[in-house]
N, C-alpha and C positions, 0 to 999 in steps of 0.2 A: 246645746241648743244650736250652735253654728252648723253642726252636722245635719240637723233637720232642715235648716235653711238651704244648705248646699244641695241636699237631696231634692227639695222642692224646685230649686233653681234648675237643676239638671233635667228635671222631668217636666218643666213648664213649656208651654207653647208647642206641644207635639200633638197634632191632630190626625196624623196618618194612622192607618190600621196597624195592628200589632206586627204583622209580617212584612210591612213596607219598610224600606230603608229611609232614614231621615234625610231631609234635603241638605244641600251643601251648607246653607246658612245655619241650620240647626247643628250640623256636624261641627262647624267651625266654632260656634258658641260653646258647645259642650266640650270640645277638645281643648279649649283654652283652660278649662279647669283641671286638666290632667298634666299640664306641663307649664313651667319648669318645676322640678323638685329642687329646692334651694338648700344646700348643705349649711350646717351651722358654722359660724366663724368663732373658733376657740380663742380665748384670751391667752396671753403668755403663760399664766399660771395653769390654765386648763391644759395647755399643750404639755407642760411639765408633768402634770398628773397623767396625761395620756401616754407619755413616754414610759413612765413607771408602770402603767397598766398594760402596755404592750409587752413588757418583760414578764409580767405575771401571766398574761394570756398564753404565752408560748412556753411557760415553765412547767414541766411535769412534776416538779418536786412538791407541788401543792396537793398532789394526789396521794392516796394511801400506798400505792404500789411504786410511785416514783416514775411512772412511765405514761401517765395520762395528763395531757394539758388541755386547756380550752380548745386549742387549735387541732387537737386530735379528731374532734367531731366537726369543728368549724374551720375547715382547712381552706386556706386561700386558693389553693390549686383548684378546688371544687366550688369556687365562689362562696366560701365560708359555710359549706355543708359537708356531708361525708359520703353522699351518693348511696347510702344504705336505706332500706325500707324503714327501719327504726334504728335509733342510736345504739352504737356499740362502743363501750369503753371498758370499765372493769366488769360490768355486766351488760345485759341486753335490755334496752328500754322498750317501752310499749308504744312510743310515738316517733314520728319522723323528725329529724333534726331541722329546725327552721334556719334560714340564713341569717347572718348578723348584718348583712349589707343593708344600708339605709335604715338601720334600727333607730336612728335619731328621729325619724319621722313617724314612728309607730307608737300607738298607745297600747297599754296592757302588754303582757309578755307571756310567752309560752302559748301553746295551743288552747289551754284552758283559762288563760288570763289570771293565773294564780298570784301574780305580783303586779304592782301598779307603777313600777319605775325600773329603769335600766340597771341601776346599781344592785337592787335586790335580785334582778334576773341573773346578774353575773355571779352572785353568791350561791344560788340554789343548787347548781350542779355540783359544787364543791362538797356539799353535805348530803348528796344523794348517793346511796350505796351502790347504785348501778352505774354511776358516772365516775366522779373522782373518788368516791368512797372515803372522803377525808372529813375534816371539820375545822372550825375556827382556831382551835389550839394549834393545829399543824400550820395553818396559814400564818398565825402569829410567829411561830418559830422560824418559818422560812423567811419572812420579812425581816425579823430580828437578825438572822444569820447572814443573809445575802443582800438585803436591800435597805439596811438601816440608814445609810447615808442618803439614799434617794428619798426615803420616807421623811427624814429630818429636814431635807432641803425644801420640802413642800409644807409639812405640818409642824415643824419644830421638834423638840426633844421627844425621842421614842419613849412611850410609856412602859416602863419596866414593871415586872411583877416580882414579888418577894418570894413566893412559894415555887417549888419545883413541881411541875406537873407534866405528865406524859399524855400525848394525844391518843385517842382510841378510835376504833372503827365505829362509824355510825350504825345504828340499828334501825329496824323498821319501827314505825309508830302507827297509831290509829287516828283517823280523822272521822268524827261523827258528822254525817250529813245532816242538813237541816230537816226538821220534822216533816214538812209537806213533801219534800223530795223523797224521804224514806218511805212514807205511806204510799205515794204514787208508784214508786219503783217496785215495791213489794207486790202491789196489785197487778202491775203490768207484767212482771216476771212470772207471776202465777198463771196468768192467761197464756203467755208464751210457752210455759212449761207444759201446759195441757195440750197445746197445739203441736209442740215439737218435742215430745217426750224422748228423753235420752240424750238430748243435745245440751250444749252449755247453758242454755236458758234455764234448764231444770236443776242447775247446780244447787245442792243442799246448802252450800256456803252462802248463797244469795237469798235463799228462801227460808232460812232458819227462823227469822223473826222480822218484824217491821223495823226494829232498831238495827238497821244495817250499818256495819262498820266497814269502811273502805280502807284497805291496807295500803300504805305508801311508804316512802323512804326519804322524803325531802328534809326531814328535821331529825337530827340525831338525838338519842337518849344519852345524856352526858354521863360519863363515868364518875364514880363516887368522889375521886380526888378533885375533879373539877367543881363539883357541887360544894365541896368543903372549902374552896378558896374564899378569900375575903371578897366583899363586894367591890373593893377597889381593884383587885386583881381581875375579877370577872369583867369589870367595866373596861379595863385596859385591853383585854383580849378582844372584847366586842368592838371597841373603838378601832383597833388596828384592822380587824376583819371588815368592818363597814367601810373603812377608807380604802381597803384593797378593792372592794366592790365599786366604789366611786372611781378609782383609777382605771379599772378594767372597762367600766362604762364610758369613761372619757375616751379611751382608745377606740371602743366600738363606735363612738360618734364620728370618728375619722374614717370609718370604713364606708366608702361612698361609691356608687355607680349610678350616675344620674345624667349622663350625656349619651343617651341611646339614639339610634337612627330616628325614632319617633320624635324625640326632643329636637333634633336638628331639623327634621321636617317642619315642625311647628314654628321654628324660628324663621324658616323661609316662607311659610304660608302665613303671611302677615295679616291678610284680611280674607274674608270669604270670597272676595272678587279676584284674588290673586290666581292667575292661571295655574292649575295643578302641575302642568308640565314644567313650570318654572320652579316648583317646590320639590318635585320628585328627584331622586338620585338612585344610584344602583342599590342602595340599602333600604330605601323606602319608595316603592313604586305603586303601580296600580293595584296589585294584589293586596298589599298592605293597607292601602286606602280603602279598598272594598271591605277588608277585615275590620277596619275602624268603623265603617258603617254598620257592620253586623254587631260589633261590640256595643255601639251606642243605640242600636235600634232593635231588630228582631231577636238578637241573642240575649238582650237584657242584662248583659254582663255588668254594665255600669251601675245597676241597681245596688250592687254590693261592692264592686271594685271601682270606687270613684275617688277623686282627689289626686294630687300629685303622687301619693304613695300607692295608688290603685288599691285602696282598701278602705272600707267604712269603719274599720277598727272595732267591729261588733262581732257577735257570736250567732252562728246559724247552724241548724241541723239540716245538712244538705243531702241526707240520705245515702251517705257513703257506707260501704261495707263496715260493719262494726261487730265482728264475731267476738272480740274481747270484751264487749259490753262496756266500753269506755264511757264514763259519764260526762266527760268534757267539762263545760263551764259549770255544771252543777257541783262537780268535785272542786273545780278551781275556786269557786266562791267560798267553799268551806276552808280551803287553804289560805285564801286571801285574808279571811277574817282574823287569822292568827299569825300573820306575817310580822315578825319583829322588826323588819327592815322596810316597812311600808313608807310611803312618802311623808307621813306625818311624824316620822322619827326626827327628834331634834337635831340629830347629827347632820341632817340635810339642810339646815336653816340657811347656810351660805351657798346653796346650790339651787338656784331658782330653776335651772333647766330640768332638775329632777322633780320639783314640787309643782311646777306650773303646767305639766302635761295634761292632756285631756282626761286621762284615767284618774288622776288625782282630783280633778274638778268634778268628775262624774261620780266618784265614789260615795259621797254623802247621799246620793239619790238612787243607789242600787237597790234592787229587790233581791234580797239575799236568798230567800226561800222560793226561787222561781222554778216551778216544775217544768215550764216550757223550755228551760235551758238544759235539760237532760239530753246528752248526746249532741250538744251544740259546740262548735269549735270556732276559733277566731278566723275571720276572713284574712287570708294571707295576702301579702303584697304580690302583684304580678310583675313588678320590675325584675328583670333578669331571670324570669321564670323558666326560660329555655335551658338555663344552666343549673337549676336547683332541684331537679327531680331526684327520686320519685316523689309523687304528689299525694296530697291528702294527709290527714292527721296521723295515719298509720302507714303511709307509703303504699297505699293500695293500688295506685295507678302508676304504671311505669313510664308512660309517655303523655305529652300534652294532648295528643289526639284522643287518648282514652278518657281524659278528663272532659274534653269537649263533648264526646259522645255520651258520657254520663249525663251531662246537663241537657243535652239534646233530647234524651229520652231517659229520665232518671230512674234508676233501679231503687226500689223501696224495700228490698229484702235485707235481712240481717240488721235492721235498724232498731234503735231504742229511743224512746222519747217522742216528742212532737216534731214532725217535719216542718221546715220553714214554709210559711205561707207563699213565699215567692217561688218555691220549687214546683215547677210544672213543665210539661213537655213544650219545647220551643219549635221543633220540627224544622231545623235548618237543613238545607240541601247540601249535598256533598261539596259543591264548589264553595258554598258559604263557610262550611267548616274548614275547608282548606285555606281560604282567605283569612279567616279568624286566627288560625294557627300562625299564618305568616305575620299578621299584625302582632300577636303575642311575642313572636321571636324578635320583632323590631324593638322590643322594650329592653333588650340586652345591651348594657353599656360597658365600656372599659372600667376595670376595677381600680380604685385608688384607696390607699390607706397610709397611715403614718409609717 
């Protein structure tokens, strides 16, 4: 509900035409909602968990091959991304690697929002065949062998298991999409297959039946000897695995970049009457300010990129190229429904920061079978965006300017599902696009982490 109120507040009191830039008074009021971004203050116990999580984050031994760590794709040198169009680890992923920076401020996780908390997000790549290619048994063994003292210093006695069990490689699994999504998608693909005969749209795999099965690899099929373990042993493994996710998430909460030139400008621009020349400096000047005007006014960027995180935390079909027919949020909802480490998991009962996020609060009100979310992806944060390209859910755009030009005159080719209602031509001039890019670059801040 508070997001709706924020949206109404941001868009209130504007009477100028769509292509006019808002007044200085309106700019000042709206800009106040974009800064500051306040980092969480971890307790001593949370810092202890974060230090343990940092060790796991940079440890490749939790992968099947022993050479892929979380930091392999979320590299601090590249602002916790990998600079690739799509993620590359044990295999090649289908989506661009999002940054971990300022993840404490973001709801939902991954481009499709398949998990509702940061700890579950930390665990999913471990059991993805294209990423770590590992599973919770291997994580249990790594923690037992190398981090037992660190674990016990936080959670007490390490839960041992009686049986001997070897870890195995995860396999692909099937996720059944919700019925309305299946029906709509089958009809839409049939139309596209007729119009574009011979292309991917006409794939027999997709058109075989209305009961479409989407292949994924986020959840392993457990080997027989794991299934034969006692309930106590399985619970011990799951507990250690979940706590590893909590520890990694605590470390990710310390990864912050929130003191950008724009934030420092806002500290100096104390009121709408403060002379701009007193607030400007070499890193935020007239071009960046004009870009802020475009961002808040004719560019309509703030409609989706609002709040201190510069994201509405929602999902939109922005008409990006989608040759792979990625279903986005429609697939993510099917995965979310079956997430064993969702925020209602009892193991999170002493971790309010996991349970009280917007995604956990919104979850009871989700429309799970939402056809309009086919091809919709999460609005990414714009903080530090100049350092986190390529852009888009599949890395389709190499530069910020390409993204701006897309929104200036959106391409609606190779798309699937319903385009967002807010997607329309904005017709910015070349100077306006240049200034907007300058403003976006002013959102880059020095990187800090534990």
